[in-house]
C-alpha positions in Angstrom: 80.3 62.6 92.3 79.9 66.2 92.0 78.0 66.9 95.5 75.3 69.3 96.1 73.0 68.8 93.3 71.6 65.2 93.8 68.4 64.6 95.5 67.5 62.2 98.3 64.5 60.1 98.5 63.7 58.3 102.1 63.7 55.3 100.4 66.8 55.0 98.8 69.0 57.9 100.8 71.2 60.1 98.8 70.3 59.4 94.8 73.3 61.8 93.6 73.2 63.4 90.5 70.8 61.8 88.2 70.6 62.0 84.2 67.9 64.6 84.3 70.3 66.9 85.9 72.2 69.3 84.1 75.2 68.3 85.8 75.1 64.6 84.9 77.6 65.1 82.0 80.0 66.7 84.2 79.6 64.2 86.7 80.5 61.4 84.0 83.5 63.4 82.9 84.6 63.6 86.7 84.2 59.7 86.8 86.2 59.3 84.1 89.1 61.5 85.5 88.8 59.2 88.6 89.3 56.4 86.5 92.1 57.7 84.4 94.0 58.6 87.6 93.7 55.2 89.5 97.2 53.6 89.1 96.3 49.8 89.0 94.1 47.4 87.6 92.7 46.7 91.0 91.9 50.6 91.5 90.7 50.7 87.8 88.3 47.8 88.4 87.3 49.3 92.1 86.5 52.4 90.6 84.3 51.0 87.7 82.4 49.1 90.4 81.8 52.1 92.2 80.5 53.8 89.3 78.3 50.9 88.2 76.5 51.1 92.0 76.1 54.9 91.2 74.1 53.8 87.9 72.1 51.3 89.5 71.2 53.5 92.4 70.1 56.3 89.4 67.7 53.6 88.1 66.4 52.9 91.4 66.0 56.5 92.1 64.4 57.3 88.6 62.2 54.8 89.0 60.8 55.9 92.1 60.2 59.3 91.0 59.0 58.1 87.4 61.6 60.0 85.3 63.0 57.1 83.9 62.2 58.1 80.0 63.7 55.8 77.3 66.3 58.1 76.5 67.6 58.1 80.2 67.5 54.4 80.1 69.5 54.3 76.9 72.1 56.5 78.3 72.6 54.8 81.6 72.7 51.2 79.7 75.2 52.6 77.5 77.4 53.6 80.6 77.0 50.5 82.8 77.6 48.6 79.7 81.1 50.0 79.2 81.7 50.2 82.9 80.8 46.3 82.9 83.0 45.4 79.8 86.1 46.7 81.8 85.5 44.7 84.8 85.0 41.4 82.8 
């Protein structure tokens, strides 16, 4: 995760970079690099699981801040879906 531009909510801790941030696409790009650099299928699965957990945390944070628009829901759902396909 690209550090320094996330938000923290007392209820959830560090929310990281949210889809409402101008840095979110950069964060997704860096996640793809992490996945690419994973050498084994086990490492790739672990990277995908970590990223899926980040997406779920983002959903929780956006829900608490009431910033979860239909467009953002769609973006997160698409990214989470591609991560879960690999894990299966």
